[in-house]
C-alpha positions in Angstrom: 8.5 -6.0 18.3 8.3 -7.0 14.6 5.3 -8.8 13.0 6.6 -12.3 13.7 7.5 -11.5 17.3 4.1 -10.0 17.8 2.3 -12.9 16.3 4.3 -15.3 18.5 3.5 -13.3 21.6 -0.2 -13.0 20.7 -0.3 -16.8 20.3 1.4 -17.3 23.7 -1.0 -15.0 25.5 -4.2 -16.3 23.7 -3.4 -19.9 24.3 -2.3 -19.2 27.9 -5.5 -17.3 28.7 -7.7 -20.0 27.1 -6.0 -22.7 29.2 -6.6 -20.7 32.4 -10.2 -20.0 31.5 -10.9 -23.6 30.7 -9.4 -24.7 34.0 -11.5 -22.2 35.9 -14.7 -22.2 33.8 -16.7 -24.0 36.5 -16.0 -21.2 39.0 -18.9 -18.8 39.1 -20.3 -16.5 41.8 -23.6 -18.5 41.8 -22.1 -22.0 41.9 -22.7 -24.3 44.9 -19.3 -25.7 44.4 -17.3 -24.0 47.1 -13.6 -23.7 48.2 -13.8 -26.8 50.6 -15.3 -28.8 47.8 -12.3 -28.1 45.6 -10.0 -29.1 48.5 -11.8 -32.3 49.2 -11.7 -33.4 45.6 -7.9 -32.8 45.6 -7.6 -34.8 48.8 -9.6 -37.7 47.4 -7.4 -37.8 44.3 -4.1 -37.5 46.1 -4.6 -38.7 49.7 -1.3 -40.4 50.0 0.8 -37.6 48.4 2.8 -35.3 50.5 0.9 -32.0 51.0 3.3 -30.1 53.3 7.0 -30.4 54.2 7.7 -28.4 57.4 10.6 -28.6 59.9 11.6 -31.9 58.2 8.2 -33.5 58.8 5.9 -34.6 55.9 2.1 -34.3 56.1 0.0 -36.1 53.5 -3.1 -34.7 51.9 -5.1 -37.2 53.9 -3.5 -36.2 57.1 -4.0 -32.5 56.5 -7.6 -33.1 55.7 -8.1 -35.1 59.0 -6.6 -32.1 60.8 -8.9 -29.7 59.0 -11.9 -31.9 60.0 -10.9 -31.7 63.6 -10.8 -27.9 63.5 -14.2 -27.9 61.8 -15.9 -30.2 64.3 -14.3 -28.3 67.2 -15.7 -25.0 65.8 -19.2 -26.6 65.6 -18.9 -27.5 69.3 -18.1 -23.8 70.0 -21.4 -22.8 68.4 -19.9 -21.5 65.1 -22.5 -21.5 62.4 -22.8 -20.7 58.7 -21.8 -17.1 58.1 -19.9 -16.6 61.4 -16.3 -15.5 61.3 -13.4 -17.0 63.2 -10.0 -15.2 63.3 -6.6 -16.8 63.0 -3.4 -15.2 64.3 -0.6 -17.7 63.7 2.8 -18.1 62.1 3.5 -20.4 59.2 2.9 -24.1 59.9 0.7 -26.8 58.4 -2.1 -26.1 60.9 -2.5 -22.7 59.4 -3.8 -24.2 56.2 -5.7 -26.9 57.9 -7.5 -24.4 60.2 -9.0 -22.1 57.5 -9.8 -25.1 55.3 -11.7 -26.6 58.3 -13.6 -23.5 59.1 -14.8 -23.1 55.5 -16.1 -26.7 55.6 -18.9 -25.7 58.0 -19.9 -22.6 56.0 -18.1 -20.1 58.3 -15.4 -17.8 57.2 -11.9 -17.2 58.5 -10.1 -13.9 59.0 -6.3 -14.3 58.3 -4.6 -11.6 60.5 -1.1 -10.4 60.2 0.7 -12.3 63.0 2.8 -9.3 63.9 -0.1 -7.2 65.0 -0.9 -6.3 68.6 -2.8 -3.6 70.5 -5.2 -1.4 68.6 -4.4 -2.7 65.1 -5.1 -6.3 66.2 -8.3 -5.2 67.9 -9.3 -3.3 64.8 -8.9 -6.5 62.7 -11.1 -8.4 65.1 -13.7 -5.7 65.4 -14.1 -5.0 61.7 -15.0 -8.7 60.9 -17.0 -9.2 64.1 -14.9 -12.3 65.0 -16.6 -14.8 67.2 -13.4 -16.6 68.3 -9.7 -15.9 67.9 -7.3 -18.9 67.5 -3.6 -18.2 68.0 -0.3 -20.0 67.6 1.8 -20.2 70.7 3.8 -17.0 71.7 0.9 -14.8 70.5 -0.9 -14.6 73.9 0.7 -11.2 74.9 -0.4 -9.7 71.6 -4.0 -10.6 72.3 -3.8 -9.2 75.9 -2.5 -5.9 74.5 -5.5 -5.7 72.2 -8.3 -6.6 74.7 -9.0 -3.0 75.9 -9.6 -1.9 72.3 -12.1 -4.7 71.5 -15.8 -3.8 70.9 -16.9 -7.0 72.5 -15.1 -9.8 74.2 -13.6 -12.3 71.8 -12.8 -15.7 73.3 -9.2 -16.7 72.5 -7.7 -20.2 72.1 -4.0 -21.0 71.7 -2.8 -24.0 69.6 0.0 -24.8 72.0 1.1 -24.3 75.6 0.5 -21.0 77.5 0.8 -20.3 81.1 -1.7 -22.4 83.1 -2.8 -24.2 80.0 -5.7 -21.7 79.6 -7.5 -22.2 76.3 -5.1 -24.9 75.0 -6.8 -26.0 71.8 -4.4 -28.8 71.2 -5.5 -30.6 74.4 -9.2 -30.2 73.4 -8.6 -31.5 69.8 -7.5 -34.9 71.1 -11.2 -35.7 71.9 -12.6 -34.2 68.7 -13.7 -36.3 65.7 -11.7 -36.2 62.5 -14.7 -37.2 60.4 -15.6 -34.9 57.5 -18.4 -32.5 58.6 -21.7 -33.0 56.8 -21.9 -31.0 53.6 -25.4 -30.0 54.7 -23.7 -27.5 57.0 -22.9 -25.4 53.9 -26.1 -26.2 52.1 -27.6 -23.3 50.2 -24.4 -21.4 50.0 -23.1 -19.9 46.8 -19.5 -19.1 45.8 -20.3 -15.4 46.0 -20.3 -15.7 49.8 -17.3 -14.9 52.0 -14.7 -17.7 52.7 -11.8 -15.6 54.0 -10.9 -12.1 55.0 -7.4 -11.1 54.0 -6.1 -7.7 55.2 -4.2 -5.1 53.4 -0.6 -4.7 54.7 -1.2 -1.6 56.8 1.5 0.5 55.0 -1.1 3.3 54.6 -3.1 3.1 57.8 -5.1 0.5 59.8 -5.5 -2.8 57.9 -8.6 -3.1 55.7 -10.4 -6.4 55.5 -10.7 -7.5 51.9 -13.8 -9.7 51.2 -12.5 -13.0 49.7 -15.4 -15.0 48.4 -15.3 -18.7 47.7 -15.2 -18.0 44.0 -12.3 -15.5 44.4 -10.3 -17.9 46.6 -10.9 -20.8 44.2 -9.7 -18.7 41.3 -6.6 -17.6 43.2 -5.8 -21.2 44.3 -6.0 -22.4 40.7 -4.5 -19.4 39.0 -0.9 -20.6 38.7 -1.4 -24.3 38.3 -1.8 -24.1 34.5 0.8 -21.4 33.8 3.4 -23.2 36.0 2.4 -26.5 34.6 2.2 -28.0 38.1 2.3 -31.7 38.5 2.1 -34.0 41.6 5.9 -34.4 41.7 6.5 -30.7 42.1 7.6 -29.0 45.4 6.7 -25.4 45.8 8.8 -23.5 48.2 6.9 -20.9 50.3 8.8 -18.6 52.6 6.2 -15.8 52.5 3.6 -15.4 55.3 0.5 -17.4 54.8 -1.7 -14.5 55.8 -0.6 -12.9 52.6 -2.6 -13.7 49.4 0.4 -14.4 47.3 1.8 -17.0 49.6 -1.3 -18.3 51.4 -3.6 -18.7 48.3 -1.8 -18.3 45.0 1.3 -20.3 46.0 -0.5 -22.8 48.2 -3.0 -23.5 45.4 -0.2 -24.0 42.9 0.7 -27.1 44.9 -2.5 -28.2 46.6 -4.7 -28.0 43.5 -2.3 -30.2 41.6 -1.4 -32.9 44.2 2.0 -31.4 44.6 3.8 -30.6 47.9 4.4 -27.3 49.7 7.8 -26.8 51.2 6.8 -24.4 54.0 9.3 -22.2 55.9 8.5 -20.2 59.0 10.0 -17.2 57.4 12.3 -16.1 54.6 16.0 -16.3 55.1 18.1 -15.1 52.1 21.3 -16.8 53.5 19.5 -20.2 53.9 17.2 -20.1 50.9 19.2 -22.0 48.3 20.4 -24.5 50.9 16.8 -25.2 51.8 15.8 -25.5 48.1 18.5 -28.1 47.6 17.7 -30.1 50.7 14.0 -30.3 50.0 14.3 -30.8 46.2 12.1 -27.7 45.5 11.1 -27.3 41.9 9.3 -23.9 42.1 9.1 -21.0 44.5 7.0 -17.9 45.1 8.5 -14.5 45.6 7.7 -10.9 46.2 10.0 -8.3 44.7 11.9 -7.4 47.9 12.7 -11.1 48.4 14.5 -11.1 45.1 16.5 -8.1 46.1 17.5 -9.8 49.3 18.7 -12.9 47.5 20.7 -10.9 44.9 22.3 -8.9 47.7 23.9 -12.1 49.1 27.3 -13.3 48.0 27.3 -15.6 45.0 27.5 -19.3 46.1 27.5 -22.6 44.2 24.1 -23.4 45.8 22.5 -20.9 43.5 23.1 -23.3 40.6 22.8 -26.7 42.4 19.1 -26.7 43.1 16.2 -28.3 41.0 14.1 -25.1 40.7 13.0 -24.6 37.1 10.5 -21.7 37.5 9.3 -19.1 40.0 6.3 -16.8 40.2 5.3 -13.7 42.2 5.0 -10.0 42.0 7.1 -6.9 42.3 10.3 -8.2 40.8 12.2 -5.2 39.4 13.9 -5.5 36.1 17.5 -5.2 37.3 16.9 -7.9 40.0 15.0 -10.1 37.5 17.9 -10.1 35.0 20.4 -10.9 37.7 18.3 -13.6 39.2 18.0 -15.4 35.8 21.7 -15.0 35.1 22.9 -16.2 38.5 20.5 -19.0 39.2 19.7 -20.4 35.8 16.0 -20.2 36.5 14.6 -19.2 33.0 10.9 -19.2 33.7 9.8 -16.2 35.8 6.0 -15.7 36.0 5.5 -12.2 37.2 1.9 -11.4 37.9 -0.2 -8.5 39.2 -3.4 -8.6 41.2 -4.8 -6.5 44.1 -6.2 -8.6 46.9 -9.5 -6.9 46.8 -9.6 -5.9 43.1 -10.5 -7.3 39.7 -7.4 -6.4 37.7 -5.3 -9.5 37.1 -2.3 -9.6 34.8 0.3 -12.3 34.1 3.6 -12.2 32.2 3.7 -15.6 30.4 6.5 -14.9 27.9 9.4 -13.7 30.2 9.4 -10.1 29.1 11.8 -8.7 31.8 10.2 -6.0 33.8 6.7 -6.4 32.5 3.8 -7.5 34.7 1.8 -8.8 31.7 0.5 -7.9 28.3 -2.9 -7.1 26.9 -2.7 -7.7 23.2 -5.2 -5.9 21.0 -6.8 -9.3 20.2 -7.6 -9.8 23.9 -8.8 -6.4 24.9 -12.4 -7.6 25.3 -11.4 -10.6 27.3 -9.0 -8.6 29.5 -10.8 -5.3 30.2 -7.8 -3.7 32.0 -7.1 -0.1 30.9 -4.7 2.6 31.8 -6.3 6.0 32.0 -5.1 9.6 32.5 -5.1 10.9 36.1 -3.9 14.0 38.0 -1.0 12.7 40.1 -1.5 15.5 42.7 -5.2 15.4 43.2 -5.4 11.7 42.4 -8.6 12.5 40.4 -9.3 11.0 37.0 -9.0 13.4 34.1 -12.1 13.7 32.0 -12.5 15.1 28.5 -15.0 17.6 27.2 -17.6 14.8 26.9 -17.1 14.0 30.6 -15.4 10.6 29.9 -12.0 9.3 30.7 -9.2 8.8 28.2 -6.7 6.0 27.9 -3.0 7.0 28.0 -0.8 7.0 24.9 2.0 4.5 24.5 4.5 4.8 27.4 2.4 7.5 29.1 1.9 6.9 32.8 -1.6 6.5 34.1 -3.7 4.6 36.5 -4.7 1.0 35.9 -8.4 0.2 36.1 -10.6 -2.9 35.7 -14.1 -3.0 34.3 -16.7 -4.2 36.9 -19.2 -6.9 35.9 -21.0 -8.6 38.8 -22.0 -11.5 36.6 -18.4 -12.4 35.6 -16.3 -14.0 38.2 -13.0 -12.4 37.2 -14.6 -8.9 36.9 -16.4 -8.7 40.1 -15.4 -6.1 42.7 -15.8 -7.7 46.2 -14.3 -4.7 48.1 -13.9 -4.5 51.8 -15.8 -5.5 54.9 -16.1 -1.8 55.7 -18.3 -0.7 52.9 -17.3 3.0 53.4 -13.9 2.1 52.1 -15.3 0.9 48.7 -16.6 4.2 47.3 -13.2 5.6 46.6 -12.1 2.5 44.7 -14.8 2.8 42.1 -15.0 5.3 39.2 -18.2 5.5 37.1 -19.0 6.7 33.6 -15.5 6.0 32.5 -15.9 5.4 28.7 -19.6 5.4 28.4 -22.6 6.3 30.5 -23.3 3.7 33.3 -20.1 1.7 33.2 -18.0 1.2 36.4 -14.3 0.4 36.9 -12.2 -0.6 39.9 -9.4 1.8 40.6 -6.2 0.0 41.5 -4.4 3.1 42.8 -1.4 1.9 40.8 0.4 3.9 38.2 1.4 1.9 35.1 2.5 2.5 31.6 1.6 0.5 28.5 4.1 0.3 25.7 3.3 0.2 22.0 3.3 -3.6 22.0 0.7 -3.8 24.9 3.1 -4.8 27.7 2.3 -3.2 31.0 4.9 -2.0 33.6 4.3 -1.0 37.2 5.5 2.5 37.8 4.4 3.5 41.3 1.5 3.8 43.7 -0.8 6.7 43.0 0.0 9.1 45.8 3.5 7.8 46.0 4.6 10.6 43.7 5.4 14.0 45.2 6.2 17.4 43.7 9.6 19.1 44.4 11.2 22.0 42.6 8.2 22.1 40.2 8.7 18.5 39.1 6.9 15.2 39.8 9.1 12.6 41.5 8.4 8.9 41.3 9.2 7.3 44.6 9.5 3.9 43.0 12.1 5.1 40.5 14.2 6.8 43.2 13.9 3.7 45.4 15.3 1.5 42.6 18.3 3.7 42.3 19.0 3.7 46.0 18.5 0.0 46.3 21.2 -0.6 43.7 23.8 1.2 45.9 26.1 -1.3 47.6 25.1 -1.8 51.2 21.5 -0.6 50.9 19.2 -3.6 51.5 15.9 -1.8 50.9 14.9 1.8 50.3 11.5 3.5 50.7 11.1 7.0 49.3 8.5 9.6 50.2 8.0 13.3 50.4 8.0 15.4 53.6 6.6 18.9 54.2 9.2 21.5 54.9 8.2 24.9 56.3 8.6 27.7 53.7 8.9 25.3 50.7 6.4 24.4 48.0 5.8 20.7 47.5 7.6 18.1 49.5 11.3 17.4 50.0 12.4 13.8 49.2 13.3 11.6 52.1 14.6 8.0 51.9 14.2 5.5 54.7 16.8 2.9 54.1 17.6 -0.5 55.6 21.3 -1.4 55.5 23.0 -4.8 54.8 26.3 -3.3 56.1 27.8 0.1 56.8 27.9 2.5 53.9 29.9 5.6 52.9 27.5 8.5 53.0 29.8 10.6 50.9 29.8 7.9 48.2 26.1 7.6 48.5 25.7 11.4 48.0 28.0 11.2 44.9 26.1 8.2 43.6 22.7 9.9 43.9 24.1 13.0 42.3 25.2 11.0 39.3 22.1 8.8 38.9 19.2 11.2 39.6 18.2 14.6 38.4 18.4 17.4 41.0 14.7 17.4 41.9 14.6 13.7 42.5 17.6 13.4 44.8 16.6 12.7 48.4 17.2 15.7 50.6 17.0 13.5 53.8 18.2 10.0 54.5 16.9 8.0 57.5 18.4 4.7 58.7 15.9 2.1 59.7 15.9 -1.2 61.6 14.1 -4.3 60.2 11.2 -4.0 62.6 10.0 -1.0 60.7 8.8 -3.2 57.8 5.7 -5.4 57.6 5.7 -9.2 57.3 6.0 -8.9 53.5 9.0 -6.5 53.8 7.0 -3.4 53.1 7.6 -0.2 55.0 4.9 1.4 57.1 5.0 4.5 55.0 2.1 6.3 56.7 4.1 6.4 60.0 7.3 7.5 58.3 5.5 10.4 56.6 3.8 11.5 59.8 7.1 11.5 61.7 8.7 13.8 59.1 12.4 14.7 59.8 12.5 16.2 63.2 15.6 14.9 65.1 13.9 15.9 68.4 11.3 13.2 68.0 12.9 10.5 65.9 15.3 8.0 67.5 16.9 6.7 64.4 19.7 8.7 62.7 18.7 11.2 60.0 21.1 12.8 57.5 20.7 15.8 55.3 22.3 16.5 51.9 25.1 18.9 52.1 26.7 20.3 48.9 29.4 22.0 51.0 30.5 18.7 52.5 29.6 16.7 49.4 28.0 14.1 51.6 24.9 13.4 53.7 25.7 14.8 57.1 23.9 14.2 60.4 20.8 16.3 60.9 21.4 18.1 64.2 18.9 20.1 66.1 20.7 23.3 65.0 20.5 22.3 61.3 16.9 21.3 61.7 16.0 24.7 63.2 18.0 26.5 60.4 15.9 24.7 57.8 12.7 25.6 59.6 13.7 29.2 59.7 14.7 29.2 56.0 18.3 29.9 56.9 19.6 26.7 55.2 19.0 26.1 51.5 17.7 22.7 50.4 
């Protein structure tokens, strides 16, 4: 980047940050202006505008608010009070938004539970937030039943729809509930530092953790993309991500609802139908996560990719190769890649379309954006300290962990953490650059180039050591995902008896049948020897979470034993120049050290 380019980029980032700060300057942890206040202001300004388009039906701001009021008044009749928690287990639909908006109107909070959960994980989500009531969409009753034996206390359940015998049919009850706005006195005395929502981590590394989402944090997320995307009332934001996810349910929803624009809401993402839906609904913007971009680009090129009205999109996790292809194939020039952990205080935004970057921290903004990349030990996951006992920032293009300075008095620098406080300690590192300072550990490895652009590399702990070398799972995954027929790839290390480190294993989801010999040759040509997966495992779609992430903790635990794993496993064979089926005989030979890896 030359001087003129740097100056232009600095100007873009400075003006962009200032615009966002001005739009959110009234949001403070100690303000009495809460999330439902922001919503009601938007309703009063845009009551006749369309708020949600769903299944061909349009719901206005005024209608959505009336529905939210009904939920609020119903909750009051159930004895829900300020500070209580009500849980929601529901698929995408307008009532999803109306419900949690209504619950926050009376000073209570709402736990947004992954609607795929059942049994112990579902019970855990209810137990950890001490939910008073669970409200479900139809077809969720069996999930609740499977969780009952794991509950700490009985949690009354209601279904918004028909179930056998009509038991707990909330829709029937709502017909007799007032749609008047609840008295604001019900949330009197509350400040924006109090909890509005609980949003759970995806569960890829264990049981879901309930992230504490304060009113201030939710307000910031709801408003965060309005300025950058230049949202206006005529916009239509296409959301095909689950609403229990912060990216879809808060950032994307707010991009529309805080601007008087409309949400085009889909029940779930469909790569084959995406562009057709975009055309039919006149969508102008959409939200993505990286895997979604990969799915879209794996589809055959069609005229629909160029016949839509979408001018920009935003989201996180879009890999550079997919990003370039998306822009070229669809004509969408403005891609706003952002980074932000649900529970953390590190927030980055790419505002100048630098492909592959998640944002930039120019030297001129280092005080305003206190995100740093520090040196860590990839194996122990401990920060590396110098002789003075402090941490050191990485050099240009050196990989390290991203951290964010904690300041309880600054809205964007607070660390709210998890409901289970025991989970918070490992996320904070103290005495980083000076005595007494504290930083939030993202657990994400990044690199910062000489111009200040930041790039996501991997999750800390998602690297493993094999043949005396560190292997980045994300980098190997990118290579595999580029092979024709591979829809998604998740890479991890598995322990092998008699070997130091971990052997690489890739769990892949296929779009169609693949030639294993061709894959073996491709891997050999694209990756160094130590990074080539030793094992390949074929997965079905149900092994991913609702946001297309793999449940890695389960995969690692299962290892590569063909006696216990029902899905096919293949092992690299130099003799066959292919990946061959891992039989029980081959497995035992590996365990005895009779087969070289």
